[in-house]
N, C-alpha and C positions, 0 to 999 in steps of 0.2 A: 910899163909906162903909165898905167892907170893908178897904181899903188901911191899912197900918200901918207905923210905924217900927221897925226893929230896935234894939237897945241902941246900936249904932254910930251911929245917926242916919240910916241908909240906909232908904229907903222900899222897901217890897214892894208890889207891884202884884198883888192877889189874883186878880182875874178871868182875866187871861192865864195865870198860872201854874196855877191850878185847872183851866181847860180843857185845857192842856198835859198836866197829871198824868192827868185823866180819859181822855184819848185814848191817852197812853202805857201806862197800866196796865189797859187793856182786855184781856180782858173781866172781870177780876177785880174791878173797882170799878164801883159805882153813882155814887159822889160822894166827895169829899174836903173836909175842913175844914184850912184853913191856919192854924197858929199860930206865934207868934214875936214879937208885940208886945212891946217892951221886953226882949227875950231876945237871945242872941247869935247864934242861928241859927233857921232855919225848920224845924219839924217838923210832920208832918201825921196827922190822924186820918182813916182810910179807912173809908168806909161800903162793905162789900163787896157783891158780886152773889152771894148765896148758892147759887143754882143753879149757876152758872158755877163757882164754887169747888168745890162738891161734885163736879160732873162732872169737873174737872180733876184732883181727887185720887182719883177713882175711888171715891167714897163713896156709900152709899145715901142716898136723900132725907130719912130720918129721923135722920141722924147730927146730933147736936147742933152748932150753929154754932160753938161755942167750940172744939171738937175739930177741926172742919174747918180753922178758922183757924191752928191751930197745925201744920198738916200741911206737911211739906217741899215737897210738890208745889204749894203755894200760896205759901209764905214765899220760896223760892229764886228763882221767876221775879220775883215782886215786888222782892226785893232786887237782883236784876241789872238790872231796868228802872230802878230808882231810881239804882242806881250809874251806869247809862248816862247818865241825865239830869243826874246831878251832874257827870259828866265834861264835857258840853256846856254847863253852866250859865256864865253871864258874871260871877257874883259872888254874894255873900250874899243878895242880894235875890231870887234865884231857884234857890238850891241847897238841896235838902231833905236834911237829915242824918239824920232818923229818922222812923219811921211806926209807928203803932199801929193794927191791924185791930180795928174795933168789932164786938162781938157783938151788941150792942143797935142796932137801926135807929132812924133819926132820928124824933122824936115830934111829931106834928101838935099834940097837946094842949100840949105845953111850947113851942110856937112855933118848934121847931127846923126845922121844915118848912112851906112856905106851902101854901095850897089848891091851887096850880099844881104842886106838887111840887119847888119850888126849896128849896135848903137856906139857913137863916139862920145864917150863919157865927158871928155874935155870940152867938146863943142856945145854940148847940151848945157854944161855947168856954165860956160862962158856966154853963150847966147840968151840964157834964162836967169840972169844974175838977180833980177827982181824977184823970181819965184824962189831962188835959194835964200834970199834975204828974208823972204816971208816965212819960209820954213824955219829959220833961225830967230825970228822976231820974238820978242817977249813984250806983252803976253802974246800967246800964239793966235793967229787968226782962226776964225771958226773953220777954215777949209784944211787946216793942220790936224792930222791925227797924231796925238801925243802919246807916248808910252811912258809908264812910270819908271823912273830911272832905277828904283829899287826892285823892280819886277822880278 
């Protein structure tokens, strides 16, 4: 039910891509939401692991998450890992072109997360349309991590 077609008509299989991204982007991420339905490419919203990010950046526990997520010690490793994944991708259906780190964690009240802790991809994409638009905006906002399409 989470799978979608890109604008090219190519199907993107969310489950395997999501699992691969979470594994590859560890320990910085808790989960990812994959966008791209009716778009030219795949882009992701990243729900970070705040403690791991603060630790990697060498910042105190009370540092606001927004500041942590803009730190080069977080953004550069994520960009490197995403670029490596893009190089290994077999096509547009599994190549991530950009990412946005979320400073607001998923909401149980909005149905973005289930009682069991799973992410509801559609609910996140629906409730955070402004962030999806930011993810796809040209030129990209400073918060978006872009990956070279020819990586």
